[in-house]
PAFI-788297 format. One record per residue (C-alpha): residue number from 0; residue in one letter; x, z, y. Coordinates in steps of 0.02 Angstrom, whole numbers, plus 50000, padded with zeros to 5 digits. Each point is the difference from the previous one (the first is absolute). Last residue first. Example, Ala and Ser with C-alpha at 12.3 -4.5 7.8 and 13.67 -1.06 7.14 Angstrom:
BEGIN
[pt 1 s [50684 50357 49947]]
[pt 0 a [49931 50033 49828]]
//
This chain:
BEGIN
[pt 159 r [52620 51144 50561]]
[pt 158 g [49942 50033 50178]]
[pt 157 t [50065 50178 50003]]
[pt 156 c [50116 50031 49853]]
[pt 155 g [50147 50071 50096]]
[pt 154 l [49882 50099 50114]]
[pt 153 g [49943 50109 49855]]
[pt 152 a [50178 50021 49935]]
[pt 151 a [50059 50048 50174]]
[pt 150 d [49858 50127 50016]]
[pt 149 i [50041 50077 49830]]
[pt 148 a [50185 50010 50048]]
[pt 147 s [49961 50079 50169]]
[pt 146 s [49885 50129 49921]]
[pt 145 v [50125 50039 49860]]
[pt 144 g [50148 50033 50115]]
[pt 143 t [50036 50175 49935]]
[pt 142 l [49887 50026 49850]]
[pt 141 d [50132 50081 49890]]
[pt 140 y [49949 49975 49818]]
[pt 139 s [50003 50112 49847]]
[pt 138 n [49985 49941 49819]]
[pt 137 t [49950 50138 49882]]
[pt 136 f [50012 50038 49814]]
[pt 135 r [49906 50103 49870]]
[pt 134 r [50062 49993 49821]]
[pt 133 g [49889 49934 49860]]
[pt 132 d [50125 49868 49940]]
[pt 131 a [49885 49862 50065]]
[pt 130 g [50020 50079 50171]]
[pt 129 r [49883 50121 50085]]
[pt 128 t [49950 49969 50181]]
[pt 127 t [50044 50040 50179]]
[pt 126 l [50015 49882 50150]]
[pt 125 v [50064 50088 50156]]
[pt 124 m [49973 49950 50181]]
[pt 123 t [50096 50051 50154]]
[pt 122 a [49989 50011 50190]]
[pt 121 a [49813 49973 50019]]
[pt 120 s [49893 49914 50133]]
[pt 119 r [50017 49816 49950]]
[pt 118 m [50003 50043 49815]]
[pt 117 a [49829 50083 50013]]
[pt 116 s [49924 49840 50071]]
[pt 115 v [50085 49896 49866]]
[pt 114 i [49931 50117 49866]]
[pt 113 a [49823 49993 50071]]
[pt 112 a [50005 49809 50011]]
[pt 111 d [50062 49981 49820]]
[pt 110 d [49868 50127 49946]]
[pt 109 e [49865 49891 50077]]
[pt 108 p [50075 49846 49916]]
[pt 107 n [49980 50079 49826]]
[pt 106 e [50090 50107 49870]]
[pt 105 a [50164 50006 50095]]
[pt 104 w [50142 49931 49897]]
[pt 103 a [50131 50056 49875]]
[pt 102 n [50132 49907 49900]]
[pt 101 n [50124 50054 49866]]
[pt 100 a [49895 49961 49845]]
[pt 99 s [49825 50037 50063]]
[pt 98 g [49929 50083 50154]]
[pt 97 t [49846 50048 50099]]
[pt 96 l [50027 50109 50151]]
[pt 95 t [49922 50167 50047]]
[pt 94 f [50024 50046 50183]]
[pt 93 s [50056 50157 50091]]
[pt 92 d [50009 50030 50187]]
[pt 91 r [50111 50133 50081]]
[pt 90 g [50145 49882 50035]]
[pt 89 v [49970 49858 49877]]
[pt 88 r [49983 50070 49824]]
[pt 87 l [49978 49867 49868]]
[pt 86 t [49938 50052 49828]]
[pt 85 v [50011 49904 49837]]
[pt 84 r [49907 50084 49856]]
[pt 83 a [50075 49957 49831]]
[pt 82 d [49883 49918 49872]]
[pt 81 e [50150 49917 49916]]
[pt 80 g [50160 50053 50085]]
[pt 79 i [50066 49905 50151]]
[pt 78 e [50165 49911 49969]]
[pt 77 r [50141 50059 50112]]
[pt 76 s [50059 49969 50178]]
[pt 75 t [49827 49945 50054]]
[pt 74 r [49958 49832 50078]]
[pt 73 f [49869 50045 50128]]
[pt 72 h [49870 49885 50077]]
[pt 71 i [49884 50024 50150]]
[pt 70 q [49899 49852 50064]]
[pt 69 s [50002 49984 50189]]
[pt 68 r [49898 49840 50012]]
[pt 67 v [49928 49890 49862]]
[pt 66 r [49913 49837 50046]]
[pt 65 k [50070 49918 49843]]
[pt 64 s [50086 49861 50098]]
[pt 63 p [50054 50128 50130]]
[pt 62 w [50086 50119 49876]]
[pt 61 n [50056 50151 50102]]
[pt 60 s [50105 50135 49919]]
[pt 59 v [50042 50184 50023]]
[pt 58 a [50145 50039 49884]]
[pt 57 a [50078 50153 49918]]
[pt 56 f [50157 49982 49896]]
[pt 55 a [50082 50053 49837]]
[pt 54 a [50146 49909 49918]]
[pt 53 f [49960 50041 49818]]
[pt 52 d [50060 50121 49866]]
[pt 51 s [50039 50143 50118]]
[pt 50 e [50061 50171 49946]]
[pt 49 g [49924 50161 50061]]
[pt 48 s [49910 50026 50164]]
[pt 47 t [50011 49857 50124]]
[pt 46 r [50050 50018 50182]]
[pt 45 t [50005 49886 50151]]
[pt 44 p [49890 49879 49906]]
[pt 43 v [50018 49814 50040]]
[pt 42 a [49904 49920 50141]]
[pt 41 v [49889 49848 50028]]
[pt 40 a [49888 49919 50131]]
[pt 39 y [49922 49839 49941]]
[pt 38 c [49958 49820 50039]]
[pt 37 r [49925 49877 49877]]
[pt 36 p [49999 49816 49953]]
[pt 35 e [50048 49997 49846]]
[pt 34 q [50145 49881 50036]]
[pt 33 d [49999 50043 50186]]
[pt 32 d [50061 50177 49970]]
[pt 31 r [50000 50098 50163]]
[pt 30 f [50093 50164 50018]]
[pt 29 a [49988 50169 50088]]
[pt 28 g [50125 50139 49967]]
[pt 27 w [49975 50187 49998]]
[pt 26 q [50116 50151 50018]]
[pt 25 g [50014 49984 50189]]
[pt 24 y [49928 49831 50044]]
[pt 23 i [50089 49848 49926]]
[pt 22 g [49932 49833 50057]]
[pt 21 l [49898 49845 49956]]
[pt 20 s [50124 49947 49867]]
[pt 19 d [49955 49834 49921]]
[pt 18 r [49995 49994 49811]]
[pt 17 a [49977 49858 49874]]
[pt 16 a [50160 49909 50045]]
[pt 15 l [50105 50139 49926]]
[pt 14 p [49919 49989 49829]]
[pt 13 t [49934 50167 49938]]
[pt 12 a [50087 50171 50005]]
[pt 11 l [50053 49960 50178]]
[pt 10 a [49870 50113 50080]]
[pt 9 l [50053 50146 49892]]
[pt 8 l [50183 49972 50038]]
[pt 7 v [49962 49997 50187]]
[pt 6 l [49898 50158 49986]]
[pt 5 s [50136 50090 49904]]
[pt 4 c [50133 49945 50125]]
[pt 3 l [49893 50068 50143]]
[pt 2 r [49978 50165 49908]]
[pt 1 l [50188 50014 49970]]
[pt 0 m [50031 49972 50186]]
//
């Protein structure tokens, strides 16, 4: 129930009229934002090491007007250190992300696709990096429901 409340609060962080819920699937929610327009699957971390300075989340977004599908984005719980390596471990697969401030992304569309594919067959994923204070931190995600949420977000923007 706490996870569901967190997802709802995350989705409502911007104006209420901007978001349409496409469904809650396990630990993930799917939403459509007609103001942008975009559709996305999103979750908050199930565990974060150390203190949090920001409301962290992971999102897989579709931007039809930009012809972008399944783009990975992470808002980290703390600011990423300068020149810090950002690593995402999805099941047994590992990926290097690019990041700045408190955001991280896949380096290219091919990596987005590989990460989404790995997410669909894994139980957990963990983002690891070094913060601006030099200390290592992690944001861990439960991938229960991620495939359904990604599919709902993809379908939610079909024809837009």
